[in-house]
C-alpha positions as CSV (number, residue, x, y, z in Angstrom):
1,X,8.4,-6.5,20.6
2,X,6.6,-8.0,17.7
3,X,6.3,-11.5,17.5
4,X,8.9,-12.9,15.3
5,X,8.8,-15.2,11.9
6,X,11.1,-17.2,9.6
7,X,10.3,-16.9,6.1
8,X,11.9,-20.0,4.8
9,X,12.3,-20.3,1.0
10,X,14.1,-21.7,-2.1
11,X,14.3,-18.6,-4.3
12,X,14.7,-14.9,-3.3
13,X,10.9,-13.4,-4.1
14,X,12.7,-9.8,-5.7
15,X,12.4,-9.3,-8.1
16,X,9.3,-10.6,-8.6
17,X,9.7,-12.4,-12.0
18,X,6.7,-14.8,-12.1
19,X,3.4,-15.5,-10.0
20,X,5.0,-17.1,-7.0
21,X,7.4,-14.3,-6.1
22,X,4.6,-11.6,-6.5
23,X,2.7,-14.0,-3.9
24,X,5.7,-14.5,-1.9
25,X,6.9,-10.4,-1.7
26,X,3.4,-8.7,-2.1
27,X,1.2,-11.1,-0.2
28,X,3.0,-12.8,2.0
29,X,6.3,-10.7,3.3
30,X,4.3,-7.3,2.8
31,X,1.6,-8.9,4.4
32,X,3.2,-9.7,7.6
33,X,5.5,-7.1,8.0
34,X,3.0,-5.1,9.1
35,X,2.4,-6.9,12.4
36,X,5.7,-9.2,12.7
37,X,9.4,-8.6,12.7
38,X,10.7,-10.9,9.4
39,X,13.6,-12.8,8.7
40,X,14.7,-14.4,5.9
41,X,16.2,-18.4,5.4
42,X,16.6,-19.0,1.7
43,X,18.2,-22.1,0.3
44,X,18.8,-21.6,-3.2
45,X,20.8,-22.6,-6.4
46,X,20.2,-18.9,-7.9
47,X,23.3,-17.0,-7.1
48,X,22.0,-13.8,-5.3
49,X,23.0,-10.4,-6.3
50,X,23.9,-7.9,-3.7
51,X,20.8,-6.1,-4.7
52,X,18.5,-8.5,-4.1
53,X,19.8,-9.5,-0.6
54,X,20.4,-5.6,0.4
55,X,16.4,-5.0,-0.9
56,X,15.0,-7.6,1.5
57,X,17.4,-6.4,4.4
58,X,16.7,-2.5,3.8
59,X,12.8,-3.4,3.5
60,X,12.0,-6.5,6.0
61,X,14.6,-8.1,7.8
62,X,17.7,-10.0,8.1
63,X,18.5,-12.8,5.3
64,X,20.7,-15.6,5.7
65,X,21.6,-17.5,2.3
66,X,22.7,-21.1,1.4
67,X,23.8,-20.8,-2.3
68,X,24.4,-24.2,-3.7
69,X,25.2,-24.4,-7.6
70,X,23.1,-26.7,-9.8
71,X,25.4,-29.4,-9.9
72,X,24.7,-29.8,-6.3
73,X,21.2,-29.8,-6.5
74,X,21.0,-32.2,-9.4
75,X,23.4,-34.3,-7.8
76,X,20.4,-34.3,-4.9
77,X,17.9,-35.2,-7.5
78,X,19.9,-38.1,-8.4
79,X,20.5,-39.5,-5.3
80,X,16.7,-38.8,-4.7
81,X,15.5,-41.4,-7.5
82,X,16.9,-44.3,-5.3
83,X,14.3,-43.2,-2.5
84,X,10.8,-43.5,-2.1
85,X,10.7,-39.4,-1.9
86,X,9.7,-37.4,-4.6
87,X,12.4,-35.3,-6.7
88,X,10.8,-32.0,-5.2
89,X,11.4,-33.0,-1.8
90,X,15.5,-33.6,-2.5
91,X,16.6,-30.5,-4.8
92,X,17.3,-28.5,-1.8
93,X,17.7,-30.4,0.9
94,X,21.4,-29.7,2.5
95,X,22.3,-30.9,6.3
96,X,24.3,-28.0,6.8
97,X,20.8,-25.9,6.3
98,X,19.1,-28.3,8.3
99,X,21.5,-27.9,11.2
100,X,21.0,-24.1,10.6
101,X,17.4,-23.9,10.9
102,X,17.1,-26.3,14.0
103,X,20.0,-24.5,16.0
104,X,17.9,-21.2,15.6
105,X,14.5,-22.2,15.4
106,X,14.2,-21.3,18.7
107,X,14.4,-17.9,17.9
108,X,11.4,-17.4,15.8
109,X,7.6,-17.7,17.0
110,X,6.4,-18.9,13.9
111,X,8.0,-20.0,10.7
112,X,6.5,-19.8,7.0
113,X,7.6,-22.7,5.1
114,X,7.2,-22.4,1.3
115,X,6.3,-25.6,-0.7
116,X,6.9,-29.1,0.4
117,X,10.3,-29.3,-1.4
118,X,11.4,-27.8,2.1
119,X,9.2,-30.6,3.8
120,X,12.3,-32.8,4.8
121,X,13.6,-29.7,6.7
122,X,10.0,-30.1,9.0
123,X,9.9,-33.6,9.2
124,X,12.9,-33.7,11.6
125,X,11.7,-31.1,14.2
126,X,10.0,-32.5,17.4
127,X,6.1,-32.1,17.7
128,X,6.3,-29.1,19.7
129,X,8.3,-27.5,17.1
130,X,6.1,-28.4,14.4
131,X,3.5,-26.1,16.2
132,X,5.4,-23.3,14.8
133,X,5.4,-24.3,11.1
134,X,3.1,-23.2,8.7
135,X,3.7,-25.2,5.3
136,X,2.5,-23.4,2.0
137,X,1.6,-26.1,-0.4
138,X,1.3,-22.7,-2.9
139,X,-0.9,-25.4,-5.0
140,X,-1.5,-29.1,-5.6
141,X,1.5,-29.9,-7.1
142,X,0.1,-33.7,-7.3
143,X,-2.8,-32.7,-9.2
144,X,-0.7,-30.6,-11.5
145,X,1.7,-33.9,-12.5
146,X,-1.5,-35.9,-13.1
147,X,-2.8,-33.9,-15.9
148,X,0.2,-32.9,-17.2
149,X,1.6,-36.0,-17.6
150,X,-0.8,-36.5,-20.5
151,X,-0.3,-33.3,-22.4
152,X,3.1,-32.5,-22.1
153,X,6.2,-33.0,-24.1
154,X,7.9,-36.5,-23.7
155,X,10.9,-35.5,-21.7
156,X,8.4,-33.8,-19.3
157,X,5.9,-36.6,-19.7
158,X,8.3,-38.9,-18.1
159,X,9.3,-36.4,-15.5
160,X,5.7,-36.5,-14.5
161,X,5.0,-39.7,-14.5
162,X,7.8,-40.8,-12.4
163,X,6.9,-38.0,-10.1
164,X,3.1,-37.7,-9.5
165,X,2.3,-40.5,-6.7
166,X,5.3,-39.9,-5.2
167,X,4.4,-36.4,-4.8
168,X,0.6,-37.5,-4.1
169,X,1.9,-39.7,-0.8
170,X,4.5,-37.1,0.3
171,X,1.8,-34.5,0.6
172,X,-0.2,-36.6,2.8
173,X,2.3,-37.5,4.5
174,X,3.5,-34.0,5.3
175,X,-0.6,-33.3,6.1
176,X,-0.5,-36.2,8.8
177,X,2.7,-34.3,10.6
178,X,2.6,-30.8,10.5
179,X,-0.8,-28.7,12.1
180,X,-1.0,-25.4,9.8
181,X,-1.4,-25.3,5.8
182,X,-2.0,-23.0,3.3
183,X,-2.9,-23.3,-0.4
184,X,-4.2,-20.7,-3.2
185,X,-7.2,-22.2,-4.1
186,X,-10.0,-24.2,-2.8
187,X,-10.0,-26.4,-5.3
188,X,-6.4,-27.1,-4.4
189,X,-7.4,-27.7,-0.6
190,X,-10.0,-29.8,-1.3
191,X,-8.0,-32.2,-3.5
192,X,-5.3,-32.2,-1.2
193,X,-7.6,-33.2,1.7
194,X,-8.9,-36.3,0.3
195,X,-8.4,-39.0,2.9
196,X,-6.5,-37.2,5.8
197,X,-8.2,-36.5,8.8
198,X,-9.2,-33.2,8.8
199,X,-9.4,-32.7,12.6
200,X,-6.0,-32.6,13.7
201,X,-5.1,-29.7,10.9
202,X,-5.8,-26.1,10.1
203,X,-5.9,-25.5,6.4
204,X,-6.5,-22.1,4.6
205,X,-7.1,-21.3,0.8
206,X,-5.9,-17.6,0.9
207,X,-5.7,-16.8,-2.8
208,X,-2.8,-14.4,-4.6
209,X,-3.2,-11.1,-4.1
210,X,-2.8,-8.7,-7.1
211,X,-1.0,-5.6,-6.7
212,X,-3.5,-2.5,-5.7
213,X,-1.5,-0.6,-7.9
214,X,-2.8,-2.3,-11.1
215,X,-6.3,-1.2,-10.2
216,X,-5.4,2.6,-11.2
217,X,-3.6,1.5,-14.9
218,X,-5.8,2.6,-17.7
219,X,-5.3,2.4,-21.4
220,X,-2.9,4.9,-23.0
221,X,-2.5,3.4,-26.1
222,X,-4.9,1.0,-27.4
223,X,-3.7,-1.6,-29.8
224,X,-6.0,-4.0,-31.7
225,X,-3.5,-7.2,-30.1
226,X,-3.9,-10.3,-28.1
227,X,-1.6,-10.7,-25.1
228,X,-0.3,-13.5,-23.3
229,X,2.2,-13.8,-19.8
230,X,3.8,-16.4,-18.3
231,X,6.9,-17.9,-17.8
232,X,8.0,-20.2,-20.7
233,X,10.1,-22.3,-18.7
234,X,7.0,-23.3,-16.8
235,X,5.7,-26.4,-18.7
236,X,1.9,-25.2,-18.2
237,X,2.5,-21.8,-19.8
238,X,4.9,-23.2,-22.7
239,X,2.5,-25.8,-23.5
240,X,-0.2,-23.3,-23.7
241,X,1.0,-20.6,-25.9
242,X,2.4,-23.4,-28.2
243,X,-1.1,-25.2,-28.7
244,X,-2.5,-21.7,-29.4
245,X,-0.2,-20.7,-31.9
246,X,-0.5,-24.0,-33.3
247,X,-4.2,-25.0,-33.2
248,X,-6.1,-21.4,-32.8
249,X,-4.0,-18.5,-33.3
250,X,-4.0,-19.3,-37.6
251,X,-7.5,-19.2,-37.8
252,X,-7.7,-16.3,-35.9
253,X,-5.5,-14.8,-38.4
254,X,-7.7,-16.2,-40.9
255,X,-10.7,-13.8,-39.9
256,X,-8.4,-11.0,-38.5
257,X,-5.4,-11.2,-40.8
258,X,-3.9,-7.8,-38.9
259,X,-4.7,-9.0,-35.7
260,X,-1.2,-8.7,-33.5
261,X,-0.2,-10.9,-30.5
262,X,2.2,-10.0,-28.0
263,X,4.1,-12.9,-25.8
264,X,5.5,-11.7,-22.4
265,X,7.7,-13.9,-20.7
266,X,11.2,-15.7,-21.3
267,X,12.7,-19.2,-20.6
268,X,12.4,-20.6,-23.4
269,X,13.7,-21.1,-27.2
270,X,10.3,-21.1,-28.6
271,X,11.4,-16.9,-29.8
272,X,14.1,-18.7,-32.3
273,X,11.3,-19.3,-34.6
274,X,9.2,-17.1,-36.7
275,X,5.5,-17.1,-36.1
276,X,3.2,-13.8,-38.3
277,X,2.0,-10.9,-36.2
278,X,3.8,-12.3,-32.9
279,X,6.1,-10.7,-30.7
280,X,8.0,-11.8,-27.9
281,X,8.9,-9.3,-25.5
282,X,11.1,-11.7,-23.3
283,X,10.7,-11.0,-19.5
284,X,9.5,-7.7,-18.5
285,X,10.3,-6.0,-15.3
286,X,6.8,-4.2,-15.3
287,X,4.1,-5.0,-18.3
288,X,1.4,-3.5,-16.7
289,X,0.7,-0.6,-19.3
290,X,1.7,-3.0,-22.5
291,X,-1.0,-5.1,-21.4
292,X,-3.5,-2.5,-20.2
293,X,-3.0,-1.3,-23.9
294,X,-4.3,-4.6,-25.3
295,X,-7.7,-6.0,-26.5
296,X,-7.6,-9.2,-24.9
297,X,-6.0,-11.5,-22.5
298,X,-5.6,-15.4,-23.4
299,X,-4.6,-18.0,-20.8
300,X,-5.4,-21.3,-23.1
301,X,-4.0,-23.5,-20.2
302,X,-4.4,-27.3,-20.6
303,X,-2.7,-28.3,-17.3
304,X,-1.8,-26.8,-14.1
305,X,-3.5,-26.2,-10.4
306,X,-3.3,-23.7,-8.1
307,X,-4.8,-20.0,-9.0
308,X,-3.0,-18.2,-12.0
309,X,-2.0,-15.1,-11.3
310,X,-1.6,-13.9,-14.6
311,X,-5.2,-14.3,-15.0
312,X,-5.9,-12.2,-11.9
313,X,-3.6,-9.2,-13.2
314,X,-5.0,-9.0,-16.7
315,X,-8.2,-9.1,-14.9
316,X,-7.3,-6.0,-12.6
317,X,-6.0,-4.3,-15.6
318,X,-9.4,-4.5,-16.7
319,X,-9.1,-6.6,-19.8
320,X,-11.4,-9.1,-20.7
321,X,-9.4,-12.7,-20.1
322,X,-10.5,-15.5,-22.3
323,X,-9.4,-18.8,-20.9
324,X,-10.2,-22.4,-20.2
325,X,-12.6,-24.4,-17.9
326,X,-8.9,-25.2,-16.4
327,X,-7.7,-21.6,-16.3
328,X,-11.2,-20.8,-14.4
329,X,-11.6,-23.4,-11.7
330,X,-8.9,-21.9,-9.2
331,X,-10.8,-18.9,-8.9
332,X,-14.2,-18.7,-7.2
333,X,-16.6,-16.6,-8.2
334,X,-15.8,-16.2,-12.1
335,X,-19.0,-16.0,-14.2
336,X,-18.5,-16.9,-17.7
337,X,-19.8,-13.9,-20.1
338,X,-19.8,-11.3,-16.9
339,X,-16.2,-11.0,-15.8
340,X,-14.5,-13.6,-17.7
341,X,-15.0,-15.7,-20.7
342,X,-14.0,-19.7,-20.8
343,X,-14.0,-21.8,-23.8
344,X,-12.9,-25.4,-23.6
345,X,-9.6,-25.6,-25.4
346,X,-10.6,-28.5,-27.5
347,X,-12.8,-26.3,-29.5
348,X,-10.7,-23.9,-31.3
349,X,-12.8,-23.1,-33.8
350,X,-14.9,-21.8,-30.9
351,X,-11.9,-19.8,-29.0
352,X,-11.0,-18.1,-32.8
353,X,-14.6,-17.1,-33.2
354,X,-14.9,-15.8,-29.6
355,X,-11.4,-13.8,-30.0
356,X,-12.6,-12.0,-33.2
357,X,-16.2,-11.3,-31.8
358,X,-14.8,-9.7,-28.8
359,X,-12.4,-7.4,-30.2
360,X,-14.7,-6.2,-32.9
361,X,-16.9,-5.2,-30.3
362,X,-15.9,-2.5,-28.3
363,X,-18.7,-2.1,-25.6
364,X,-18.8,-5.8,-24.8
365,X,-15.3,-5.8,-24.6
366,X,-15.4,-2.7,-22.1
367,X,-18.1,-4.1,-20.1
368,X,-16.5,-7.3,-19.4
369,X,-13.2,-5.5,-18.7
370,X,-14.7,-3.5,-16.2
371,X,-16.4,-5.9,-14.3
372,X,-13.3,-8.0,-14.1
373,X,-11.6,-4.9,-12.3
374,X,-14.3,-4.9,-10.1
375,X,-14.6,-8.5,-9.3
376,X,-10.6,-8.5,-8.6
377,X,-11.0,-5.3,-6.5
378,X,-13.5,-6.3,-4.3
379,X,-11.8,-10.0,-3.5
380,X,-8.1,-10.5,-4.8
381,X,-6.0,-7.5,-3.8
382,X,-2.8,-7.9,-1.9
383,X,-4.6,-6.0,1.0
384,X,-7.2,-8.9,1.3
385,X,-4.5,-11.5,1.2
386,X,-2.0,-9.6,3.3
387,X,-4.7,-9.5,5.8
388,X,-5.4,-13.1,5.6
389,X,-1.8,-14.3,6.4
390,X,-1.8,-11.8,9.3
391,X,-4.7,-13.5,10.5
392,X,-3.3,-17.1,10.5
393,X,0.0,-16.1,12.1
394,X,-1.7,-14.5,14.7
395,X,-3.5,-17.8,15.5
396,X,-0.5,-20.0,14.8
397,X,1.7,-17.7,17.6
398,X,-0.9,-17.3,20.5
399,X,-2.6,-20.8,20.0
400,X,0.4,-22.9,20.3
């Protein structure tokens, strides 16, 4: 009989509408199902459809859902304001879920818990129970907040300022409470482990894995077009494309007035505005071909943490990517002007010139794109990530 793992989440991984869901579905769940029996515990404010539940149960294992409407989640947030906990840790904490979790934990050999939003459920376990838990931070949220509060809109700047120290202290508390952890990038891992006794824990940095299908997607109808992809309800993505439209794209159009920009992703009213040569597609379930048919993928990120999945996927599709040093820092092995192009976001003229140069130079564009695809294939495929999760949980189950 296969060892049994509980996948503890705050969102349904299917459909994979963003990088985090892709990671959970393609790397964690699809990777672990080869060697382990999986069940799901999902506490969420997103009411699931029958299709979502059926997909997980038909392909992987039993699903237990605790759905709470948004007003109950926001009630939790308001109550958390008057505690020392970060708002992140208060969103999805409900006693009914806690009781189910503690009662049923005996039935599992290990637990994959996604992000510190589930931290309060894990604090209350016994020392022996904690040996079953692997907490996936995903990325260093406190690092994201420290940078975001300098550049975000007024509302989000207030939220980030309120949360930054609370989250940092809570990350440290969890690191001193549990035994097993993961994060997507080595940079985030080193940041989180500052001032923590690392001899007591096992902390992996398993990167995002790109769906291997992307490696075989080739251009069909190439267009002279820039492309950006990201969930625009996520502040780092919204800030990046707003900054690009305001400060860089206008300069590009002065040099190449017919060049188009395609923005893939929903979640914001930015689409209500009119921008010259800009197309908003909203969310697209299968955007690979549209991206592969474009000239350059732009990722002008100014704050954030972790490993940007959108950059990995664009590279896997053979597209040259232009990003900032921050966008590149979570992906070890990138080489500027070799498999990626890196330009500081302050240098708006440099961004505009670089975009125009690459769009105009087809041999160089293809050379960088091919090297990008090879780099991702060798280092960041879903098969590699899935195997690393399998190895990690094998260690957890047989070591405890």
